[in-house]
C-alpha positions in Angstrom: 235.6 24.7 10.2 233.8 25.5 13.4 232.6 28.8 12.0 231.1 27.1 9.0 229.4 24.5 11.2 228.0 27.3 13.4 226.8 29.2 10.3 225.1 26.0 9.1 222.9 26.0 12.2 221.8 29.6 11.6 218.4 29.7 9.8 219.1 33.3 8.5 221.5 32.3 5.7 218.6 32.2 3.2 218.2 35.9 3.8 221.4 36.4 1.9 219.7 35.0 -1.2 216.7 37.3 -0.6 219.0 40.4 -0.3 220.9 39.3 -3.5 217.7 39.0 -5.4 216.5 42.4 -4.2 219.8 43.9 -5.2 219.6 42.4 -8.6 216.0 43.7 -9.1 217.2 47.2 -8.1 220.2 47.0 -10.4 218.0 45.9 -13.3 215.5 48.7 -12.7 218.5 51.1 -12.4 219.8 50.2 -15.8 216.7 51.7 -17.5 218.2 54.8 -19.1 215.4 55.8 -21.3 214.4 59.4 -20.8 211.2 60.5 -22.4 210.1 64.1 -22.0 206.8 65.2 -23.7 206.8 62.1 -25.9 210.3 62.7 -27.2 213.2 60.3 -26.8 216.5 61.4 -25.3 219.3 61.7 -27.9 221.4 59.1 -26.0 218.6 56.6 -26.5 218.3 57.4 -30.2 222.0 57.0 -30.6 221.8 53.5 -29.0 219.0 52.5 -31.4 221.1 53.5 -34.5 222.5 50.3 -36.1 225.9 50.7 -37.9 228.1 48.2 -39.6 231.5 48.5 -41.2 230.6 48.7 -44.9 232.7 48.6 -48.1 232.6 47.0 -51.5 235.5 45.1 -53.2 238.3 46.4 -51.1 241.7 44.7 -51.4 241.9 43.8 -47.7 240.3 44.4 -44.3 242.4 47.5 -43.4 241.5 49.2 -46.7 237.8 48.4 -46.0 237.8 49.7 -42.5 239.8 52.8 -43.4 237.4 53.6 -46.2 234.1 52.6 -44.4 231.8 55.6 -43.9 230.0 55.9 -40.5 226.5 55.6 -41.9 223.6 54.0 -40.1 222.0 50.9 -41.7 218.6 51.2 -43.4 215.6 50.2 -41.3 215.1 46.5 -40.9 218.8 45.8 -41.9 219.9 44.6 -38.5 222.7 42.2 -39.5 226.3 43.0 -40.5 227.4 40.6 -43.3 231.1 40.2 -44.1 232.2 38.3 -47.3 236.0 37.7 -47.4 237.5 36.2 -50.5 241.0 35.0 -49.9 243.8 32.8 -51.4 243.8 29.3 -49.9 247.6 29.0 -50.5 248.9 32.4 -49.2 245.9 33.4 -46.9 246.0 36.9 -48.5 242.9 38.8 -49.1 241.5 39.0 -52.7 238.4 41.1 -51.8 236.5 42.3 -48.8 232.8 43.2 -48.9 230.9 44.3 -45.8 227.1 45.2 -45.9 224.1 46.0 -43.7 221.5 43.3 -44.6 218.2 42.0 -43.5 218.4 39.0 -41.3 217.0 36.8 -44.1 220.1 37.6 -46.2 222.5 36.2 -43.7 221.4 33.0 -42.0 223.2 30.3 -40.0 223.4 28.2 -43.3 225.4 31.0 -45.0 228.1 31.3 -42.3 231.5 29.6 -43.0 233.9 29.1 -45.9 233.3 27.6 -49.3 235.4 27.2 -52.5 234.6 29.9 -55.1 235.1 28.0 -58.3 238.4 29.8 -58.9 241.3 27.5 -58.1 243.1 28.5 -54.9 240.4 30.8 -53.6 237.7 30.5 -51.0 235.0 32.8 -49.7 234.3 33.1 -45.9 231.1 34.7 -44.6 230.3 35.9 -41.1 227.1 37.5 -39.8 226.6 39.4 -36.6 223.8 41.5 -35.1 225.2 44.4 -33.0 226.6 47.7 -34.0 230.2 47.6 -35.4 230.4 43.9 -34.9 232.1 43.2 -38.2 235.4 44.9 -37.8 237.4 41.7 -38.3 237.1 39.4 -41.3 236.9 35.6 -41.2 239.8 33.7 -42.6 238.6 30.1 -42.0 235.4 28.3 -41.0 236.1 28.4 -37.3 236.8 32.1 -37.3 233.6 32.7 -39.4 231.6 30.9 -36.7 233.4 32.7 -33.9 232.8 36.2 -35.5 229.1 35.4 -36.0 226.3 36.2 -33.6 222.8 35.7 -34.7 219.6 34.8 -32.8 218.8 31.1 -32.6 216.4 30.0 -35.2 213.6 27.6 -34.5 215.0 24.1 -34.1 218.4 25.5 -33.3 220.5 25.2 -30.1 218.9 27.2 -27.3 220.8 30.1 -25.9 222.7 29.6 -22.6 222.4 33.2 -21.6 220.1 34.0 -18.7 219.0 37.2 -16.9 220.8 38.4 -13.8 217.8 37.5 -11.7 217.7 34.0 -13.1 221.5 33.7 -12.5 221.0 34.9 -8.9 218.2 32.4 -8.3 220.4 29.6 -9.7 223.3 30.6 -7.4 221.0 30.7 -4.4 219.5 27.2 -5.2 223.0 25.8 -5.7 224.2 27.4 -2.4 221.2 26.0 -0.6 221.8 22.4 -1.9 225.5 22.7 -1.1 225.0 24.0 2.4 222.3 21.4 3.1 224.6 18.6 2.1 227.6 20.2 3.8 225.8 20.9 7.0 224.4 17.4 7.2 227.8 15.9 6.8 229.7 18.1 9.3 
């Protein structure tokens, strides 16, 4: 306790936050892995820009779909993987699995979830995600459809809680400063 109290009296603790911020800036700059030589992209960068989804049509279950799925890049502007899983509501067994590369407008937040199909005892669950190979699993209920989905927030939607490493570091520093100010005053 005496060590903390002594530390509270030292004005240099804010330097820790400055060092953390500088380290985060250097780490962020260090993650830039784009190599451009004579106007040409590095093959590693091109590989990262390729967008691929698991794709299949009318397979009997998810294993059959993923075993069959060719490793083919999605057409340009098709940056969402859409999975449509038709299943029995009584047994939970798959009836059909369809996976596609689609344009974002063909797989919106309103389309995610499970609905009755019109065939007694069957439902169709849809999930949509937007990073390569994100649709390996199939949704089997509404909660899982939501969990498997990842799409950008639309206007009027819930804002994202993600923040950059620099913002996170600044928030930690601010919280540390408030905590230490209150702690040091009370000790």
